[in-house]
N, C-alpha and C positions, 0 to 999 in steps of 0.2 A: 626595753631596748636601750642600749647605751648611747646617749646623745653625742658623746665625744666620737664614738665610732661612726655615727651617722655623718657628723661634720667632716671627719677625716676622709671617709670614703667619697662623700660628695665632692670634696675639693680635689682629691686625687684623680677621680674619673671625669670631672667636669660635668656633673649632673646635679640636679636640684636635690636638696635635703629630703624633699618629699618622695622623690623617686627612690633614693637610697633607702629611706625608712620603710616605704611600702614593700620594696623588694625583699629587704631583710625580714620583714614580718611574714611574707609569703614563704620564704625559705625556712624560717623557724617553725612554721605550721606544717612542714613536710611536703610542700609543693616542690616539684622538680623543675629544673632549668627549662627543658622543652615545653612543659605545660605553661609555665609562667610567660615565656616569650611568645607562645602562640595564642593563649587564651586569656591573658591578663594584661593586655596592652594598655587599657585605660588606667589600670592601677599603677603600672610602672612607667607610663609615659612612652610606651613603645620601645623599651630597651630590648636589644637583641641578645642572643644566647651568649655571645662573647662578654658583653657588659655584665650580664647577670652572673656569669661564671666568675668574673673578676670580683664582683661584690661578695660572692661566696668565699673566694680565696682571701680577700682582704679582711673580711669579718673574722675568719679563722686566725689570721696573722695577728690582728689587734687583740684578740682574745688571749693568744699566747703571750703577748707583751704584757697584758694586764695581769696574767697569772704570775709572770716573772717579777713584775713590779711589786705585787702583794708580798711575795716571798722576800724580796730585798728590803722592803719597809719593815717587815716583821723582824728580820735578822738584825738590822741596824738598831731598831727600837729595843730589842732584847739586849743589845750591847750597851744601851743607855747612851747612845751617841747621836741620836736623831735630834735635829734642830729644825725650826720652822723653815729656814732658808734651804736646808738640804731636802726637806720633804717637798717643798715647792718645786725644786729642781728635778726631783725624781718623778713627780706627778705630771710635769710638763713635757716629759720626754717620751717619744713614741718610736724611736729608733733603737733597736735592741742593742747594737754595738755601743751607742752612747750611754744607755742604761747600765751596761756592764762596766764602762769606764768609771761612772759615778760610784758604782758598788765596789770597785777593785780595792780601794784602801781599807774597806771594812770586811772584805771577804776573808773568812777563816783560812789561814795559811798553813801549808806544810812547812817543815823546817827549811829555811833558806839561809843564804849567807848573811842576809840582813838580820834575821831573827837570832842567829848564832852570835852576831856582833852585839845585838841588844842584850842578850843574856850575859855577855861579858862586861856589861856596864858602859858601853861606848855610845849610847844614844845622846847623852848630853854633849859629848864632843862633836857628834855629827851635827847637832843643832847649832853649836857654836861656829863650826866651819861654814855651815849652810848660810848663816846670817852674813858672813863675810865682812863684819864690821871692824874687827881688829886687823885683819889682813895678815895674821901671824898664826903659825901652827905650833908654837912652842907649848901651848896648853896641853898638847897631847901627852906630855910627860906626866901630867897629873892623873892620867887614867891607866897607869901601869898597875898590874896586879898579878896574882898567880896565873891568870889565864892570858894576860897580855904582857909579853916579855919585853917589848921595845916600842919606841915611839912610832916607828914605821908600821909595826903590826897594829898599833892603835889607829893610825891614819888609814890603813887599809880597811879595817873594820868599819870606821866612820864612813869611808867612801862607799862601802857596800850598803850601808843604811841609806845614804843620800841617793845612791843609784835606784834603790827601791822606791824612795819618795818620788823621784823624777818619773819613774816608770808608771807610778800610780796617779800621776797628775793628769786630770781629765782634760785640762786646757792644752797641755803639751801633746797628749795623744790625739786630740782633735786637729791640731796644727799639722802633726806628722801624717795623720790620715789624709788630710787634704793634699799634702805633698806627694804621698804615694799615689793618690787618685790622679793627679794631674801630670806627674813626671815619672812615675814608677815604670820600670822596664822589666819585661820578662826575658831573661837571658838563659840560654842553654848551651851546654858543652857535652861532647861525647865522653863517656867513661873510657879511660885508657884501656886499650886492648879489645874494645867492643866495636871497632870500626867496621869490620867485615860482617859480623853478626847483625849489626844494626844498619846495614846499608840503605834499607828503605827509609830511614830517618836522616839520610845524609844532609838534607837541607837544613837540619837543625843542629849539626855538629858544632858550628860556631855561629850562634844566632842571638840577636837582640832586637827587640821591638817594643815600642810604647804599649803597655798593657791595655790602655784605654782604646787603642786602635786595632787590636788584634781580633781577627774573625774567629768565630767559635771553633771551626774545624782545625785551625792551627793550634789553639790552646789545647784542645783535646788530644791532638797528635803528640804534642810535647809531653803532656801528662801521662799518656799511655806509654810513651817511650821511657819515661822515668820509672814508671811502674815495672816495666820489663827489664830495668837495669841497664838500659842503653845510654841514657842521658842523665845528667843532673842539672837542675835548673834553680834559678833564684828570681825573686821579685823584689826590687828595691829602687829608690831614686838615687841620685848621686849623693854619696855619703857626705860630702862637704856641705851640701844644701841642708841636709838633715841636721848636721852639727851646728850650722849657723842658727837654726831655729832654737836648738837647745841652749846654746851659749848665750843668745840674746835674752832668753827667758830666765836662765838660772845663774849665769856668771855675771853678777851685778857689781862686784867689787874688784879690787886689785890686790896684789901681793900673794903670799903663799897659800892663804886660805882659798882665794879665788882659783888658784891653780888646782887645788885639791877638788874643788867643785867641778872644774872643767874635766879633770880626769874621771870623776864619778859620772859626769854626763856622757863622756865617750864610752865608758863601760856600760852605762844604762842603755845606750843605743845599741851597741853591738851585742850585748848579752841578753837584754830583756826586750827592749822596744822593737828593734828590727825583726827578730824572730817572731814576736807576737803579731806584729802587723803584717809580716810576710805570710804567716799562716792564715791570717784573716783575709788578706787579699788573694791568696791562692784559692781559698775556699770560695771567695766571692767571684773570682774569675771562672772557677769551675761551675758555680751555680749559674752564672751568666751564659757561659758556653753551653751548659746543659739546656738552659731555657731556650736558646736559639736553635740548638739541634733538635730538641723536642718539638719546637714550633714547626720546623721544616718537616719532621717526620709526621706530625699531626696533619699538616696541610696535605702532604702526599697521601696519607691514609684516607683523608676525606675525599680526595679526588678519585682514589682507587675504589672506595666503597660506593661512590656515586657514579661509577662508570656505567655506560649505556647497557641495558639488558636486552637480550633477544626477546624476552617475554615468554609466556607459557606455551612453548612449542616443543614438539618431540625432537630430540637430537640424537645423533650418534657421536660419541666422544672417543678419541684415540689418544692413548699415551704412547708416543713413539719410542722405538728402540731398535738397535741393530741385531745384536747376537740373540737376545731372548725374544725378539719379535715385538709387535705392538699390541698392547692390551686395548681391546675395543669393547665398548658397552653401548647398549641402546637404552635411552631414557624416555619416559613419557613426558607430557607437558608440565608435570609437576616435579620432575626430577627423580621419579621412582625408577629403579633399574628393572628393565624388562628382560635383558639378555646380556651375556658377555662371552668373549672368546679371545683367541690370540691369532693374529695374522702376521704374515711375513711379506709385506709389499716391497721390501727392498732387496729380496732375493732374486737372482737372475735365473729363475727356473719356474716350475709349475706352481710353486707356492705363491708367486705373484698373481697368477691367474686365479688361484683359490681366494686370495684376499679380495680381488676385484669382484668375484662372484658373490662372496659373502656380503660385501657392502651393498651391492645392487639388491640382493635379496632382502636385507634388513630395511633399506630405504622404502621398499614397497610394503613389507610386512608391518612395519611400525609407523607408517605414514610420516616419515622423517622430513623435517623442514630445513635442517641445517646440520653440518658436520663440524665438530670442534676438534682441532688438532693442537696438542700441547707444544709449546715453543722450545722444549728442551732438546737434548741430543736427538738427531735424525728428524727433527720437526720440519725443517724446510723440505727435505726429500720426501717425507710422508705427505706433506701438503701438496706438493707437485703431483705425486702419484694420484691422490684423490681427485684433484682438479681435472685430470685427464680422463676420468671415468665418465662414460655417457650413461647417465641414470634415466634418460628418457624424460626428464623434467628438470627444472631449475633447482639445484641444491646449492645453497651458499656454503662456502667453506671459510671458517674463521680460525686464525691462529690465536690461541688463548695462552696468556701468561700463566705458567704452572708453578710459579714460586710459592712455596709453602704447601704444595699438594702432598709432598711426601711426609710433611709434618702432620697434616690432617690424617693421612693414611694410617699412621701408627698411633693416633690419639685414641683416648677413651671414647670420644664422641663417635669416631669412625667404627670402632669395635662394637659400640652399642647399635649403630645403624646397620652394620653389615658383619655380624658375628661369624658368619660362615664363609666370608670371602677374604682372600689374602690382600696384602697392602697394595699390590699392583692394580687390582680391580678397583679398590677404593680410590686410588689416585686418579684413575680414568673417570670414575663417577664425578669426582670433585672438579675435574676439567670441564666436563659437560655441564654441570650445574653452574659453574662460573659464567658460562655463556648465557644460560637461561636467566639467571639472576645473580650477578656477582655479589651483591650485598648480602643476600640470604645465605650464600655459601661461605663468604669470607669471615662472617662473624663467628664461625666455628674455629677459626685459627688464631693463635696468638699473633697479634699484629706485628711483633718483632720478627716473625718468620716469613712475612709476606715479601720482604726484599725491597722496601722503599724507604729505608731509614738512612741516617747518617750518624755513625758512632753510637748506634743504639745500645751497644753492650757496655759503653763507657759512662753513660749519663746516669743520673740518679734514677734507679729503677722504680722507686715508689712514685716519683713525680712523673716519670714516663708512663707508667701504668694508669695513673690518674688522668693524664692528658689524653691518652689514647682511648681509654674507656669513655671519656666525655665525648670524643669525636664519634665513636661508634654509636653511642646513645643518640647523639644529635642526628646522625645520618639515618638511622633506623626510624626515628620519629618524624624526621622530615619527609621521608618517603611514605611512611605508614605501611602496615602489613595486613594481609588477608587473614582475618581471625580464624577462618575455617581450614586454611592450608598451611599456615606458618608453623615452622618447627618450634620446639620449646626453646632452642638456642636463640632463635630470632626474637621470639616473644619476650625472652628474659630481658632484652634491652629496651622494651617499651616502657615509657614513663609510668612509674608507680607499681610495676610488676616485680621483676627479679626472677631468679631461677625457680623458687618454690611455687609461686603463683603461676608461672609459665607452665610448669609441669602439671599443676592442677587443672589448668585450662585444657591442655592436651588430653588429660585423663577424662575430663568431663565430655570432651568431644567424642572420644572413643565409646563412652558409655551411653551417651544421649544423642549422638548424631550431630550434624552441623548446627551452629547457632543460627537462629532465625532473626534475632534482633539483638541490639546492644544491651538492652535491659536484662537479657538472659544471663549476662556476665555475673550479675549479682547472685546467681545460684551456684556459682563456682565456690568450692570450699575455701574459706578464709579470705575471699575477695570482698572487702567491706566498702563502705561508701567513699572513703578517702581514696582507696586504690582505684575504684571505678571512676571517680572524678578525674584522676590523673591519667588513666590509660584510655578511656573510652574514645576520645577524639582521634586517637592514632590507630585504632583498629577498624578495619573495613569488612563489611559483609556484602558480598555480591548477591543480587537477586533475593534480598531478604524482605522482611515485612514492611520496612520503611526505607524509601529511597535515600533518605538522609544518612542511613547507616553505612552507605558506601561513599561517604564524603568526609571531609575534615571538619564539618560543622559539629560542634560539641552538643551532646544531648541536652545540656542545660539551656541551649538556644533553640531547641525544636519548637517550643511554644511561640517564640518570636518569629520564626520562619513561617509557622502556620498562620500567625496573625497577618504577616505581610501578604501571604497567598490569599487569605480570606478577603482582605481589603481590595485585592485585584479580582475577586470572584473567581479564583483559580484553585486547583488542587496543588499540593506541593510538587507533585510530579510534573504538572503542566508548567509551573513556575520555573522549574529546573530546565525545561526543554524549550522555552520560548524566549529568545533573546529580546525581541522587540517589546514584549510585555515587561521584561525586567528593566528595560531602559526607561519605562514610564514611572517607575517607583521613585517617590520622593523620600529619600532615606531620613531626612530631618523629621519626618512625621513619626519616626519610630525610636528616636533618641530617648533614653530613659536614664535614671540615676546611675545605674550600673552598666549601661550600654551606650557607648559613644559612637561617633562617626567612624572611627578606626575599625571597631568590631563589625559594624554594619557593612562597611566596604569589604572587609575580609569575607563575610558571609556571602555577599553578592558575587564576589569573584569565585568562591567555591561552588555556588549554585550553577555558575556558567560552565565550570569544568570539574564536576564531581569526580573524585578518585583519580584525578590527573596525576600521572607519575612525573615528578619534577626532573627526572633524569633525561638526558639527551637520547635520541633514537640511535640505534646501533648502525654502523656503516661498514661496508666491506673495505678491507685494506689489502694491498698486494705489494710484496717486496719486489725489487728489481730482478728481472730474470738473469740467471747466470751468476748471481752473487750468493755463494753458499758458505764460503770460508774466507778467513782474513786475507789469504793470498790472492783472492779475487778482487780485493779492494785496492784501488790505485788513487794517488793524489789527483785532484781535479775532477773526479767523478761527482755527479750530482745524483743523489740516491733518495728514494723515499724511506722514511723511518718512523718509528713510534717511540715517544718519550717514555722511558721505563722508570726513571728515578730523577728526582730534583734535589740538589744539595745547595748549600750556601754559595758554592763557587761555580755552579753550572748545572747542566743537565746531561744525563746519559741517554743515548738514543740507540735503539735496536734497529740495525739496518739489514738484518737477515743473516748475520754470521754469529758465531757463538759469543764473541766478545762485543759488548756494547761500546760505542764510541762516545767520547766526551766532547760536548760543546761548552767551552769555557764561557763564563758569564759575559766576557768582552766580545764574544762572537755569537751571542744569542740574538742580537738585534742591531740594526743599523744606527739606532740611537742609544744613548747612555741609559742603562738601567742599574738599579742598586739591588734588585731582588729578581732572581730567575723567574719567579711566578708572574712577574710583569709581562714576560714574553711567552712562556709556555705553560702547559698544564699536563698532568700525568695522563698517559694514553693518547695524547694529541698526535695526530698524523702530521708529519713535517717533511720538508725537503731539506737536505743537508748537502753541503759541499765537503768533500774529503780534503783535508789539509795535509795530513801526514799519516803514514802507516808504519808501525814498527812490529812486524810479524813475530820477531824473536821474543819480544817482551809483551806481545799481545796488547798493543796500545793503538788506538785509532783516534786522531784528533779531527774534529768536524767543525763546520761553521754554518750558521744560518743567516749570516749577513747576505743581503741581496737575494735571499730566498723567502722573504716574508710575504710578498704579495700573493693574494689568493690562498691564504692558509698554508703557505709553503713556497709558493712562487715557482718560476721556471718549470711550470707543469709540462711545457712542450718538450723538454729535454729528456731524452731516453736515459734510463737508470744507469746504463753502463758507459754513456758517452762522457767525454772529457769536456769541462767547461773552461773557457779562456779566462785566465786569472786577471783580476783588475788591480792587484797590488803587486809591487815588486817584492819577491820573496826575501831578498837580502835585507830589505828595509823593515818589513813588518811581520812576515809570517814566521821566519826561522826562530827568532827569540821567543815569540809567543808559543810556538808549537812545542818548544822544549819545556816550557812551563806547563803547557797542557798535558804533556806526556807524564810529567811528575804528578800532576793532579789525577790523571787517569790511574796511576798506580794506587792512589788512595782507594779507588773503587775495589781493586783486587785485594789489597792488603788489609784494609780497615773495615770492610763490611762483611 
């Protein structure tokens, strides 16, 4: 284990060196992040998944720096230019950009203006001028030859050499890098003739802002527009400030020699330094914007995956439609399809009666507990139709977000599950399964298709995938899965498994029947001790041989639980069922070398609520009556809605019309917030006030100010009623609404 890496990671994350070292050791042994965070708290000092993930990322980054450092040392050594001072400088640097600055003078070069001048014999002249001791350029005449015809040509070549020296000066680059960092501006202008084509980027036609203060969505918008040929942009500080730095460092004398150095410095900045640093900062700004956008996406995905499930109950699912009707499927409590058909509930004829009759029949035949209706085209009308049916019993109706259902329908996963059904039937099944267990269904879909991202197609796709995969793994292991009913797609995300072992588990299940205990996992082909250690605690077995197999207690701690129960003169089952007896346990009596109080407290909590689902319970939500299309929405209305997407600049809310409305971050709360997640969560039910409606451009501006109390506030106000405004429109609402409308356009154009 690299001691320098340990020290660096410890310092950067603000944790002890022992925590960093122990975690790095566990990762190097093949332990997964979920396993470490859940079952190795004593070893890591209770680091959470985010911290462990950061350690994993930093360990990788420092390894890459080390590999680059070794290459640089070898290259310079082979050139016989290595000195003890240079070696010390290289070995003490852990920032890749600084390492490259040190290496730049020694980097093998392609032919440059400077190398051409050196070949012409002008390097001695360049050194003479660079020293600026004589202050005279008359010596240039001494360097005329067959390749250099005049003094001016000699001076020009010498300046090219000096410019390259300045460009390769690590101290100079460091000073300019700091200037770019603190005062660099991102400026954009429209490409002549592209005004109409790029109208959606109008805000950036004449734009300039400090790069360090720019939010991620703005950076990504400009970069996208530049890629599309609408804008051209630049990143730089004020040129005079940059030249002051260069002149102070390199123009040290007076006279004509100093003038030549000044010219070389100006050339070095414009031709070499500025383009190089601009590219560096452009890449850095992109990386930073990517990281922020990916973080938003990851948090949205986490909230979506952990949405409240209906649970194992039979449902009817409807994928709404007008012309081609509504696809309807019946699912059992495990999401297996029992029946499917097409109904036409929105027709004004006998087909409407037929649709009602079929739904009534299926509710009785399949013992249906709830009906799921997709929230796409015709969703509201279909929902209202279903709610008016008298089923003779209470049947809850849920609107289900169908984003990505069509992607699943056409996927290889769907074809494998339903080879004989068309895409419309598969889509309806996906809608129903999302109600039963959103996590189990959504893991089958590429997260980018779920519709909760921000500029997901513009960010680094490798980093995005890594982040989203980590979120899915975290969510699946946090909830845990039923070993005997989980699909191979869900099992694949369990710690230590992956697609191959997941498929082997499903195959074993088919050939041998349900697992009776966790130990039986070791009989699965290729599932060895390490994989068992990593996965066992996250897999649940209901009604198995051992009650602990339906809990998050790891099998390695079963003897400990049995010891605790024995000292209470109880069975494990009794210990799990009797709270008063658990309260009498003195956990200090069971502390061991590898088991501390943290682990013991976790075990006791799990015994109290074995197999508890950490997700919230599902609740019924209803849109305001009479609000079906954007034309029904009027300023001043207070409406119920559901948060469908969260971005860096606000949240989008579904109020029951096809177009989601935008609540700008400044209108999410009565108090100042810097992150929308401070005020709302995905799928949260909220009350919003309509600020402005632009039906032509399909934009709705909303506010949650004064609507916070009681999880949305103003609960007594009817959905379609107008609310008296508390602010003067001319003073506050009009300017902000215009800005909100522009931001709303980002939802339409950039997602």
